C-alpha positions as CSV (number, residue, x, y, z in Angstrom):
1,M,5.9,10.5,30.7
2,N,7.9,13.6,31.3
3,G,8.1,14.9,27.8
4,N,11.1,17.1,28.6
5,A,13.1,14.1,29.4
6,W,12.5,12.1,26.2
7,N,13.5,12.3,22.6
8,F,11.9,10.3,19.8
9,C,14.1,8.9,17.0
10,I,12.8,7.4,13.8
11,L,15.2,5.3,11.7
12,A,14.0,6.0,8.2
13,A,17.2,5.6,6.0
14,G,16.4,2.1,4.7
15,Q,16.3,1.8,0.9
16,G,13.4,-0.7,0.9
17,K,14.7,-2.6,-2.2
18,R,12.1,-5.4,-1.8
19,M,9.3,-2.8,-2.2
20,K,10.5,-2.2,-5.8
21,S,9.3,1.4,-5.7
22,N,10.8,4.7,-6.7
23,L,9.5,6.1,-3.4
24,P,11.3,5.5,-0.1
25,K,9.2,2.9,1.7
26,V,8.5,5.3,4.6
27,M,6.9,7.6,2.1
28,L,4.6,5.1,0.5
29,P,1.0,6.4,0.7
30,A,-1.4,4.9,3.2
31,L,-4.9,6.3,3.5
32,G,-3.8,9.6,1.9
33,R,-0.6,10.2,3.9
34,P,2.9,8.8,4.0
35,L,3.6,5.8,6.3
36,L,6.0,8.0,8.2
37,Q,3.3,10.5,9.1
38,Y,1.7,8.0,11.5
39,L,4.9,7.8,13.5
40,L,5.4,11.6,13.4
41,D,2.0,12.1,15.0
42,I,3.1,10.3,18.2
43,P,5.7,12.8,19.5
44,R,3.4,15.7,18.6
45,I,0.6,14.2,20.7
46,N,2.8,13.0,23.6
47,G,5.1,15.9,24.0
48,Y,8.5,14.5,23.3
49,Q,11.2,17.2,23.6
50,Q,12.7,16.5,20.2
51,T,11.9,14.3,17.2
52,V,14.8,13.1,15.1
53,V,14.4,11.4,11.7
54,V,17.4,9.6,10.3
55,V,17.3,9.5,6.4
56,S,19.6,8.6,3.6
57,P,21.1,11.2,1.3
58,D,18.7,10.1,-1.5
59,N,15.5,10.5,0.5
60,H,16.4,13.6,2.4
61,D,14.3,16.1,0.4
62,V,11.1,14.0,0.1
63,V,11.2,13.0,3.8
64,A,11.9,16.6,4.9
65,S,8.8,17.8,3.1
66,T,6.7,15.6,5.4
67,A,8.6,15.8,8.6
68,S,8.2,19.5,9.3
69,G,9.2,20.3,12.9
70,A,11.5,17.3,13.2
71,E,15.2,17.4,13.1
72,I,16.4,15.6,9.9
73,V,19.8,13.7,10.2
74,V,21.5,12.1,7.2
75,Q,23.1,8.7,7.5
76,E,25.8,9.1,4.8
77,N,26.4,5.4,4.3
78,Q,23.7,2.8,4.9
79,R,25.7,0.5,7.2
80,G,22.9,-0.8,9.4
81,T,20.5,0.3,12.1
82,A,23.1,1.0,14.8
83,D,25.1,3.2,12.4
84,A,21.8,5.1,11.6
85,L,21.3,5.8,15.3
86,K,25.0,6.8,15.6
87,S,24.4,9.4,12.9
88,A,21.8,11.0,15.2
89,L,24.0,11.1,18.3
90,P,25.1,14.8,18.1
91,T,21.5,15.9,18.0
92,L,20.2,13.4,20.6
93,L,23.0,14.3,23.1
94,S,21.8,17.9,23.0
95,F,18.3,17.1,24.1
96,G,16.6,15.0,26.8
97,E,17.8,12.3,29.2
98,Y,16.2,9.4,27.4
99,V,15.4,8.4,23.8
100,V,12.8,6.1,22.2
101,V,14.0,4.6,18.9
102,V,11.6,3.1,16.4
103,Y,12.0,1.9,12.8
104,G,10.3,4.1,10.2
105,D,8.5,1.2,8.5
106,M,6.3,0.4,11.6
107,P,3.5,2.9,11.1
108,L,1.0,0.9,13.2
109,I,2.8,1.2,16.6
110,K,0.4,2.9,19.1
111,E,1.3,5.8,21.4
112,E,-0.1,3.9,24.4
113,T,2.4,1.0,23.7
114,L,5.3,3.5,23.7
115,Q,4.0,5.1,26.9
116,R,4.0,1.6,28.5
117,L,7.6,1.1,27.4
118,T,8.8,4.5,28.8
119,S,7.0,4.0,32.0
120,Y,8.5,0.6,32.5
121,F,12.0,1.9,31.6
122,V,11.9,4.6,34.3
123,Q,10.3,2.3,36.8
124,E,13.0,-0.4,36.4
125,R,15.8,2.1,36.3
126,V,17.7,0.4,33.5
127,E,19.9,1.8,30.7
128,M,18.3,0.0,27.9
129,C,14.9,-1.6,27.4
130,F,13.2,-3.0,24.3
131,L,9.8,-4.5,23.4
132,S,9.5,-8.2,22.8
133,T,6.6,-10.5,21.9
134,R,5.6,-14.0,20.9
135,A,4.2,-13.8,17.4
136,P,1.6,-16.4,16.3
137,F,3.8,-17.2,13.3
138,L,7.5,-17.7,12.7
139,A,8.6,-14.2,11.5
140,A,11.9,-12.8,10.4
141,Y,12.4,-11.0,13.8
142,G,15.5,-11.2,16.0
143,R,15.2,-13.9,18.7
144,V,15.6,-12.9,22.4
145,V,18.1,-15.1,24.1
146,R,17.7,-15.4,27.9
147,D,19.6,-17.2,30.6
148,G,18.2,-19.7,33.1
149,K,17.1,-16.9,35.3
150,G,15.2,-15.2,32.6
151,E,17.6,-12.3,32.2
152,V,18.2,-11.0,28.6
153,L,21.6,-12.0,27.2
154,K,21.3,-10.9,23.6
155,V,19.2,-10.6,20.5
156,V,20.2,-12.6,17.5
157,E,18.9,-11.5,14.0
158,E,17.0,-14.3,12.2
159,R,19.6,-14.6,9.5
160,D,22.3,-15.2,12.1
161,C,20.4,-17.6,14.3
162,S,21.6,-21.1,14.9
163,P,19.0,-23.9,14.4
164,R,18.4,-23.9,18.2
165,E,18.1,-20.1,18.4
166,R,15.7,-20.1,15.5
167,E,13.3,-22.2,17.6
168,I,13.0,-19.4,20.3
169,T,9.5,-17.9,20.2
170,E,10.3,-14.6,21.9
171,M,11.0,-12.0,19.3
172,N,12.4,-8.5,19.3
173,I,9.8,-6.1,18.0
174,G,12.3,-3.3,17.1
175,V,11.2,-0.6,19.6
176,Y,13.9,0.6,22.0
177,A,14.4,2.9,25.0
178,F,17.9,4.1,26.0
179,R,19.5,6.4,28.5
180,T,21.0,8.9,26.1
181,S,24.3,9.3,28.0
182,I,25.4,5.7,27.3
183,L,24.7,5.6,23.6
184,K,28.1,6.8,22.3
185,E,30.0,4.2,24.4
186,I,27.6,1.4,23.4
187,L,27.5,2.2,19.6
188,D,31.3,2.6,19.4
189,A,31.6,-0.9,20.9
190,L,29.6,-2.6,18.1
191,D,31.1,-4.5,15.1
192,N,29.6,-5.7,11.8
193,N,30.6,-9.3,12.0
194,N,27.3,-10.8,10.8
195,A,25.6,-12.1,7.7
196,Q,24.7,-8.6,6.5
197,D,28.0,-7.0,7.2
198,E,26.1,-4.2,9.0
199,F,26.1,-2.7,12.4
200,Y,23.0,-4.1,14.1
201,L,21.2,-2.1,16.8
202,T,20.1,-5.4,18.3
203,D,23.8,-6.0,19.2
204,A,23.5,-3.1,21.7
205,V,22.0,-5.6,24.1
206,E,25.3,-7.5,24.5
207,A,27.3,-4.3,24.4
208,C,25.3,-2.8,27.2
209,R,25.8,-5.9,29.4
210,A,29.5,-6.0,28.6
211,C,29.8,-2.4,29.8
212,G,28.0,-3.2,33.0
213,Y,24.7,-1.6,32.2
214,V,21.3,-3.1,32.9
215,V,19.2,-4.3,30.0
216,T,15.7,-5.6,30.1
217,A,12.9,-6.6,27.6
218,L,9.3,-5.8,28.2
219,E,7.3,-8.7,26.8
220,I,3.8,-7.8,25.6
221,P,1.2,-9.8,23.7
222,W,1.4,-9.9,19.9
223,S,-0.6,-7.2,18.1
224,D,-0.8,-6.2,14.4
225,E,0.6,-2.9,15.5
226,F,4.0,-4.6,15.3
227,L,3.8,-5.3,11.6
228,G,6.6,-3.7,9.6
229,V,6.7,-2.9,5.9
230,N,9.4,-4.8,4.1
231,T,7.6,-6.3,1.1
232,P,4.5,-5.4,-1.0
233,G,2.6,-8.1,1.0
234,D,3.5,-6.4,4.3
235,Y,2.4,-3.1,2.8
236,S,-1.0,-4.6,1.9
237,R,-1.4,-6.0,5.5
238,V,-0.5,-2.7,7.1
239,M,-3.0,-0.9,4.7
240,D,-5.7,-3.3,5.8
241,E,-5.1,-2.6,9.5
242,L,-5.1,1.2,8.9
243,R,-8.4,0.8,7.0
244,K,-9.9,-1.1,10.0
245,R,-8.7,1.6,12.4
246,K,-10.3,4.3,10.3
247,A,-13.5,2.3,10.0
248,T,-13.6,1.9,13.8
249,Q,-13.2,5.7,14.2
250,L,-16.1,6.3,11.8
251,F,-18.3,3.8,13.5
252,E,-17.7,5.6,16.8
253,Q,-18.9,8.8,15.1
254,G,-22.2,7.2,14.0
255,V,-21.2,6.6,10.3
256,K,-22.8,3.6,8.7
257,I,-20.5,1.5,6.5
258,L,-22.4,-1.3,4.9
259,D,-19.3,-3.2,3.7
260,P,-16.0,-2.1,5.3
261,S,-14.1,-4.6,3.2
262,T,-14.9,-2.6,0.0
263,T,-14.9,0.9,1.5
264,Y,-11.8,3.1,1.5
265,V,-11.7,6.3,3.5
266,D,-8.5,8.4,3.8
267,W,-7.2,9.3,7.3
268,E,-7.7,13.0,6.9
269,T,-11.3,12.7,5.6
270,R,-14.0,14.0,7.9
271,V,-17.4,12.3,7.9
272,A,-20.3,13.5,10.1
273,E,-22.7,11.3,12.0
274,D,-25.5,9.3,10.2
275,V,-23.6,9.3,6.9
276,W,-24.2,6.1,4.9
277,L,-21.3,4.7,2.9
278,Y,-22.3,2.0,0.4
279,P,-20.1,-0.7,-1.0
280,G,-17.4,0.3,-3.5
281,T,-17.0,3.8,-2.0
282,I,-13.6,5.5,-2.1
283,I,-13.1,8.8,-0.3
284,E,-9.7,10.4,-0.7
285,G,-7.8,13.4,0.5
286,K,-9.1,16.1,2.9
287,S,-12.7,15.5,1.8
288,S,-15.6,16.1,4.1
289,I,-19.2,14.7,4.2
290,G,-22.1,16.4,6.0
291,R,-24.6,14.7,8.2
292,G,-27.2,12.4,6.7
293,S,-25.6,12.1,3.3
294,R,-25.4,8.9,1.3
295,I,-22.3,8.1,-0.7
296,G,-22.2,5.2,-3.2
297,P,-22.3,2.5,-4.2
298,Y,-19.3,2.6,-6.4
299,T,-18.4,6.3,-6.0
300,R,-15.1,8.0,-5.7
301,L,-14.7,11.4,-3.9
302,Y,-11.4,13.1,-4.0
303,E,-10.6,16.4,-2.2
304,S,-14.3,17.4,-2.2
305,Q,-16.8,18.8,0.3
306,V,-20.2,17.3,0.4
307,G,-23.0,19.0,2.4
308,E,-25.8,17.5,4.5
309,R,-28.5,15.2,3.1
310,C,-26.8,14.7,-0.2
311,K,-26.8,11.6,-2.4
312,V,-24.0,10.6,-4.7
313,E,-24.0,7.3,-6.5
314,F,-22.0,5.5,-9.2
315,S,-20.0,8.7,-9.8
316,V,-16.6,10.4,-9.7
317,V,-16.3,13.7,-7.7
318,E,-13.0,15.5,-7.8
319,G,-12.1,18.9,-6.2
320,A,-15.8,19.8,-6.0
321,I,-18.1,21.5,-3.5
322,L,-21.7,20.1,-3.0
323,E,-23.9,22.2,-0.8
324,N,-26.9,20.6,1.1
325,E,-29.5,18.3,-0.5
326,V,-27.6,17.9,-3.8
327,M,-28.2,14.7,-5.8
328,V,-25.5,13.4,-8.1
329,G,-25.5,10.3,-10.4
330,P,-25.6,7.7,-11.5
331,Y,-22.6,8.0,-13.7
332,S,-21.8,11.7,-13.3
333,H,-18.3,13.1,-13.4
334,L,-17.7,16.3,-11.4
335,R,-14.3,17.7,-12.1
336,P,-12.3,20.3,-10.2
337,G,-13.9,23.7,-9.8
338,T,-17.4,22.3,-9.7
339,H,-19.7,24.0,-7.2
340,L,-23.3,22.7,-6.8
341,M,-25.5,24.9,-4.7
342,Q,-28.4,23.7,-2.5
343,G,-30.9,21.3,-4.2
344,V,-29.0,20.9,-7.5
345,R,-29.5,17.6,-9.4
346,V,-26.9,16.3,-11.7
347,G,-27.7,13.0,-13.3
348,N,-26.9,10.3,-15.8
349,F,-23.7,10.8,-17.8
350,V,-23.3,14.5,-16.9
351,E,-19.8,16.1,-16.7
352,T,-19.0,19.4,-15.1
353,K,-15.7,21.4,-14.9
354,Q,-15.2,24.9,-13.4
355,A,-18.9,25.2,-13.3
356,K,-21.2,26.7,-10.7
357,L,-24.8,25.6,-10.7
358,G,-27.3,27.7,-8.7
359,E,-30.0,26.5,-6.3
360,G,-32.5,24.0,-7.8
361,T,-30.8,23.8,-11.1
362,K,-31.1,20.4,-13.0
363,A,-28.9,18.7,-15.5
364,L,-30.2,15.2,-15.5
365,H,-28.7,13.5,-18.5
366,L,-26.0,13.5,-21.2
367,A,-24.6,17.0,-20.7
368,Y,-21.3,18.8,-20.5
369,L,-21.0,22.0,-18.5
370,G,-17.5,23.5,-18.5
371,D,-16.4,27.0,-17.6
372,A,-20.1,27.8,-16.9
373,M,-22.0,30.0,-14.4
374,L,-25.6,28.8,-14.1
375,G,-28.2,30.7,-12.0
376,K,-31.1,29.3,-10.0
377,N,-33.7,26.8,-11.3
378,V,-32.0,26.4,-14.7
379,N,-33.0,23.3,-16.7
380,I,-30.3,21.7,-18.9
381,G,-31.8,19.5,-21.6
382,A,-30.3,16.1,-22.6
383,G,-27.3,16.4,-24.9
384,A,-26.6,20.1,-24.1
385,I,-23.0,21.1,-24.0
386,T,-21.0,24.3,-23.5
387,C,-18.4,24.7,-26.2
388,N,-15.8,26.3,-23.9
389,Y,-12.5,25.7,-25.7
390,D,-11.5,27.3,-29.0
391,G,-8.2,25.4,-29.3
392,T,-6.3,28.1,-27.5
393,R,-8.3,29.6,-24.7
394,K,-11.2,28.7,-22.4
395,H,-14.3,30.9,-22.5
396,Q,-17.3,31.2,-20.2
397,T,-21.0,30.5,-20.6
398,T,-23.4,32.3,-18.3
399,I,-27.0,31.2,-17.9
400,G,-29.5,33.3,-16.0
401,D,-32.1,32.2,-13.4
402,G,-34.9,30.1,-14.7
403,A,-33.5,29.7,-18.2
404,F,-34.4,26.6,-20.2
405,I,-31.7,25.0,-22.4
406,G,-33.2,22.7,-25.0
407,T,-32.2,19.2,-25.9
408,N,-29.1,18.8,-28.0
409,N,-27.9,22.4,-27.7
410,S,-24.4,23.6,-28.3
411,L,-23.7,26.8,-26.4
412,V,-20.6,28.3,-28.1
413,A,-18.7,30.4,-25.5
414,P,-18.4,33.2,-24.7
415,V,-22.2,33.4,-24.7
416,R,-24.8,34.6,-22.2
417,I,-28.4,33.2,-21.9
418,G,-30.6,35.7,-20.1
419,E,-33.0,35.1,-17.2
420,G,-36.1,33.2,-18.1
421,A,-34.8,32.7,-21.7
422,Y,-35.3,29.5,-23.8
423,T,-33.2,27.9,-26.4
424,A,-34.9,25.6,-28.9
425,A,-34.0,21.9,-29.2
426,G,-31.2,21.2,-31.7
427,S,-29.8,24.7,-31.7
428,T,-26.2,25.9,-31.9
429,I,-26.2,29.2,-29.9
430,T,-23.4,31.5,-30.9
431,R,-24.9,34.9,-29.8
432,D,-26.4,36.1,-26.5
433,V,-30.0,35.4,-25.9
434,P,-31.9,38.2,-24.1
435,P,-34.0,37.6,-21.0
436,E,-37.4,36.0,-21.6
437,S,-36.5,35.4,-25.2
438,L,-36.3,32.2,-27.4
439,G,-33.0,31.5,-29.1
440,V,-33.3,29.3,-32.3
441,S,-30.4,28.4,-34.5
442,R,-31.1,25.4,-36.9
443,C,-31.5,24.8,-40.6
444,R,-35.0,24.8,-42.2
445,Q,-36.2,21.2,-42.6
446,E,-36.9,20.0,-46.1
447,N,-38.8,16.8,-46.9
448,K,-38.2,15.0,-50.2
449,E,-41.3,13.1,-51.2
450,E,-40.9,9.4,-51.9
451,W,-37.1,9.7,-51.7
452,A,-36.8,6.3,-50.0
453,K,-39.0,4.5,-52.5
454,K,-37.0,5.9,-55.5
455,R,-33.8,4.9,-53.8
456,A,-35.0,1.4,-53.4
457,R,-35.8,1.3,-57.2
458,G,-32.4,2.6,-58.1
459,D,-33.7,5.8,-59.6
460,K,-30.9,8.3,-60.1
461,K,-33.1,11.3,-59.5
């Protein structure tokens, strides 16, 4: 393709009422990015001269936030696909000799398919060309009507088909190529005399022929890339196909996915070779996982960086950084601002937030570390917590290298535990503990002799 000759137009003004969502359907999330983003990647890769996105007044702002670099055009009144393209005419006529037009709810269409269309268009020297296929099921696509010689006569939308036309198996996919110079003449010739009372882009086939222009359809085998998103069921099928594409990409990189059907990896996530993803794993956002790490089973990573040779199982990791050889879980919750340095171990029912744990530090069970700075080789006993919130402000706990925090400790911030210091089990630490010292803060134990025996007799004393 000569990129300087082609424009790319995405029709994204549809309201998507059947989706029953507050979001425009082109902005529904799919593997961590809007559906529209998959189409926007195509012109950036293939060098189209100009990308135009047609939107409704209601979805202008939300679409514009994603379609940076594209020309946003507003279709003031939603009167059909031909009217949407007509809204883009002033922009399209200023750039390029040809234009590819796609519907914004078709995120699976492949760049090589569009290249095939544009190459065929130029080769055949026509004014209009569109893709057709024979779906393995009767779908709500427009039917392609041909004459006895096989020439395309028209496309009839499924709702307007006669019983005989509905039996036609060749269907319009909804991907078009036009010579830009004819568009105004063709679109001005269309009417809205149909079941939807709209201006159909499919009617451009008849209009082109009436004006003496050559129209052809490029029939290609059915593929899931032609699926559109019109209902929640369609959305689910498209999501499934995107998950399969991502899994294929990961397999090619040497990632081991034990059960792809229960593993979800966002499109922007980077996974190194020889990573193992176990069933029930969900990796979201711009996360990254280093070589040789094992994630899952039943683990969620969100916007987190995991180093090499780490192990995370049965846990939730959000906005965290794990350096190499870190072990997390089972049943840990690493919240935003967590930074675990090399060799750290965080175990059963441990929660961290805005906490940095130095190399070799261990918090193996039943602990909470919030707004905390821990040095190297610190041991956090079971049931230890940092009391970081006074009801108004957050305060920091600092623990030096080699410190030992006893079981069932409450460290009331702001407080500092020195290097090599110990805190006794059951203590509530409210003052700094100097290096190499023992901090003890608990009531003296008192045993009342035979108290239980007297209670059983009902003695009052």
